[in-house]
N, C-alpha and C positions, 0 to 999 in steps of 0.2 A: 220408886226407882226410875231413873231417867233412862228410857230405852234408847235414846239417841247417843248415849255414851259409847265411845269406840271400845270394842273389846280388845283386851291385850292379846298379842300374838304369843302363844305359849310355846310354839315350836322353836327349837334351837336354830340358830342361824345356819348351822352346818347342813340342815336337811330341808331348808325352805325351798330350795331349787329342785328338790326331788319330787316328781309327780308320778302319776300312774303310768306304768310302762306300756309301750306298744304291744308287748306280749299279752298283757291283760286285755287290751282292747281287741286284739285279733282272736284271742281265745273266746271272749264273750261273743264276738260275731260268729265264730265257728259254731258255737252252741245255738245261737239264735237261728242260723240258717241251715243247721244240721249238715255242716260241711265236713268233708274229709280233711282232717287236720294234719297238714304237712308242715305246720309252722312250729309247734311246740317240740323242743328237742329232747324227747324221751321216748323209749320204745313203748309200743302198745302191746307188748308181749312180755312174759316173765322170763327170768333167767333160769339156769339149770335147776331141774327138779331136785337133784341131790343137795344143792346148796340151800334151797328153800327148806328142804327137810332138815338140814343141819340147824337152821334157825329155830325151827319148831322143836327139835330135840334139845337145843340149848335152853329154850324156855321151860320145857318140861323137866329138865335136869336141874332147874333152880338158878340158872344164870340170869337173875332178874333184878339184882340190886346194882348200885352204882359200880361202874367200871373203874379201874385205875384211871386217874385223870389223863395220863398221857398214853393210855391204850392198854387193853388186856394183853398179857404176856404172849399168848399164842398168836395174836394178830401181829404184834411187833416182830416176833420171830419169823412169821410167814412173810412179812414185808421184806425183811432182811434176806431171806432165802430167795425171794422173787428178784430182788435187786442183784443178787449174785448170779442167778441163772440167766437173766436177760441183759444185764448191763455190766457184769463183771465187778460190781461193787461189793466190798466186804464191809458190812455195817455192824455196829454195836447196837443191838436192839434196845438196850437200856438207856443209852445216852444220845443216840443219833437218829431216833425215829419217834415221832409223836403222832398218835391217832387223833383225828379231828372229826367234827360233825360235818362230813362232806368236805370236798375241796374248797368250796366257797367260804366256809368258816376259816379254813387254813389261810386263804388269801386275805380275808378281812383281818384276822389276828396278826398276820405278818405285816400288814400295813401299819397297824398300831404299834407293833414291836420294833419296826425298823425305820419309820419315816418321822422325821422331825418337822414341825411347822416351818414352811418356807422351802423345804427340800424340793428339788425337781425330780420327777419320776418319769422315766421314758416308758411309753406304751406304744405298741404297734396297733395302728387302726386300719380296718375295723377291729374293735376289741370286744371281748366278752363283757357283758354289761355290768359286772360287779367291780371291774378294776377301777374305773374312774371315780365312782362314788366312794369306794374304800380309800383311795388315795386322798380325796378331798376331805373326808371325815377325819383322816389322820393329820390334816393340815398341810398336806403336800400339794405340789403344783404339777398336774399332768402335762407332759410334753409329748406330742404325738409325732410318730414316724409312720408315714403312710405305706401300706402295702398296695402298690399301684396296680390298678386294673389294666388289662384283663388277666394278667398272670398272677397278680397279687403277691408281688415280691418287693422288698425294700431296695431303695437306692443306697449303696454304700456311702456315698458322699453326704446324703441327708442324715444317715445314721451317725456318722462321725460328727456332723455339725450339731446334733442334738445333745452330745455330751459336753457339759460345761463344769466349771468349778462347783456349781451348786447341785450337780447330779448326785443323787444318793442311791437310787435303785432303778433297775430296769426290769420290766415284766416281759417274759417271753412265753408264748403259748404255742407249742408245737406237739403234735399236729394241731392246726389252728382252727378255732371256731371264731368267725363263721366261714372263712374262705376255703378251708380244706387244704391250705398250704402246709407242707412239711418242710421245715427248714433243713437245708443241706448242711453237711459237715462244714463246708467252706463258709457258709453264712454264720454258723455258730462259732467258728474259729475267729471270724471278724468280731462278733459280739464279745467273745472271750478276751480278745486282745484289747478292746476298748475298756472293758471292765477292769482289766489289770492296770492299764495305763492310767485310768481315772479313779481307781480304788472304789469301784461301784459294786454293790451287791446285786446279784441276779436272782430273781424269783421266777422259777419256771413252772408253768402249768402244763402237766403232761397227762391229763386224764384220758386222752385218746391214744395213749402210747401203743395199744395193741390193735388199733383200727387204722392200719397203714396198708396201702394198696401196691400191687405189683409195680416194680420199678423204683420204689421209694423205700427209704430206711429211716427209722426214727433213731436219732442220736441224743443221748443224755448229756446236756451241757456240763453237768457236774463232773463227768468223767474226762473232760479235756484237761490238758496240763494246767496246773496251778488254779483250777477252778473249784475244787472241792471246798476249800475254806471260804469261798465267797459266793456259794450257790445254795439256795434253799429250793429243793425239788418238791413239788406238790403233785400228788396224784390221788386216785380214788378207785373204789371198786364198782361204782355205779355204771360206768360206761362199758367196762370190760365184761361185766357179768349181767348187764341189763337189769339192774336192781337199783335204779336211781333213787327210789324212795327210802332206801335204807340209810342213806347219808353216812357212808363210811369213807372217810378220806384220811390222808396222812401227809406229814411233812418229813423230809429227809435232809439231813445236813450235819455239819460238825456240832459238837456239844455246845459251844457258845451260841450258835444260832438256835439250837433246840431249846436252850434255857430261856432265851428271849421269847420264842414262840410259846413255850409252855406258860410263861408269866402272863401273857394275855389270854391264852386259851382257858386257863383255870378260872378266870373271872368272866369269861363269855358263856360257855356252856358247862364248864367244869369237866364233864366227861360225855362221851358218846353213848349210844345205846348198847347195852351189854350183849344180849344174845346174838345180834347181827354181827358184832365184831368177831365172835367165835365162828360164825358161818362164813364170813369173808375170809377168815384165816384159812379155812378149808378150801375155799374157792381159789386162793392164790397158789395152792398146790396142784391145781388141775394140770393134766399133762400138756405138753407142747402142742399136741394135736388139737386141743380145745382152742387155743389161741389162733392157730393157723386156720381152723375152720371158721372162727369168728370173722377174721379178716376176709376170707374168701366169700362167705355168705353176704357180708355187707358190700363187697365189690360187685356181686351180682345184682344186688338191689340198687346200688349206685348206677350201674350201667342201664338198668331198666328205666329208672326215673330220668336219667339224662336223655335217653331216647324219647321218652314221653314229652319232656319239656321242649326238645328240639322239634318234634312233630307238631307241637302247639304253636310254633313260630317264635319261641323264645331262644335265647342263646346261652345254654348252660356252660359253666366253667367246670370241667371234670376235676373233682377234688383228688388230691394225693393221699388224703387221710381224713379222719373224723367221719361224721355221718351227715354232712350238710353239702348242699349244692347251691351255688350262687347263679342266678339267671339274670341276664341283661334284658331290660324291657324297652330298649330304644326302638324296637320295631313296632311297639304299641302306641296308641294315641295318648298315653298318659304321661304327664309331666314328671311325676315322682313315683317312687316305689310304693309310698303310702296310698296314693290314689289307685294305683294298680291293684294293690293287695285288697283294698276295700271293695273294688269292683269284682275281683276274682272270687272272693268269698260270697258276695251277694248274688252274682250272676251265674257263676260256674259251680259254686259250692265246694271250693277248695281254699283252704287257709294257708297263707304264707306269712313271712315276716319281712317288712321293708328294711333295707340295709342301713338307711340313714341314721337310725338310732344307735348304730354301733360306732359312730364317729364323733369326735369332739366338734368338728364342723360338719353338720349333717349334709351339706351340699355335696360332699365327696361321694356319698352313697346313694344319691337320688335315683340312679338308673339301674339299681339292682334290688332283687328280693332274694330271700333265703328260703329254701325248701329243705326238709329233712327226710331221710330215707330209712330211718330206724323204725320201720313199721312192718306189720304183717304183710305178706304178699297180697292178700285180699284188699288191704287198705291201699297199697300202692296201685293195684290194678283198678280199683274204684277211682282213685285220684287221676290215673292216666286217662280213663274213659271220660271223666268230666273235663279234663284239660283238652282232650281231643274235640269235645263238643263245642268249645269256645273258638276253635280255629276257623 
């Protein structure tokens, strides 16, 4: 056999540009240096005991075979009740709700369901890292609208200019990962007017809908006039109940959109995990006090980490929602957030995520890094002590 023969590239073209993410690199460095990991965006504590017990009870009660493809009935009914309670939406659980394997699966399946090759798809950058790969794998062309630092809000003129005859979909993430921006009603009304004018579908990622801080309000785009028929709302239980590993998400929208989403979902994962769907159904019925305490608790953690970052000489942007803080590194000697993050984890033992990976053009985010505060108090306190030591 001729060993000099060039080996065929077996990977499909659509994934050849996708490499190892910076999240994997920073997590590996965190393990190597035994760092306090304030980079990975998931809690290091478990959700409510009664909800975990509900999952165990469902397993022992025999809820262990395939779920209904579009979601177990109690879960869809709970999602409908939740939407009525918090957003005033009256939903048909049978035709207007689809349970998915986390919000990310719903986002990926929606890209396949609604984007044609060559379609332009608007995304606000910095953007959650699954949006652009999903758009590209569906054959779409991502079009970035920047949330401008330091306030991380969009320019209305730039948004209007992004809409063209080829625009098919716009992705909206509010409360926003990674910036913590919560879109105002006025901002959403502008987005809605442009969607109506250009006949564009809106896909909203609202997984942080209950993590919104004092002075801010989360508005659901689908509830604005004439937006129900052209909005796919995506959310999940992972962030609201600190159970991200359960991967229970859902899509909400009119029957035609649900039928399209279900067409791709059934051939992606077919169905989500049965017992945890029953447990999340119970979680969605938790009292209003649970949700209020969730936001208040995270606000206290936010304020603590913002103070720690400021004391370390960084410039944190106080988020309006979600559980992330962006910090400006211009006061440091490092040219990019990646250089800073590598230094921070090696020398101070604190892991963060450089922001440039959240942009189509990485140069936009070179002076920022992301920290997360969805951590136990002892984790945050250890991180603050290490940050102080580097000052």
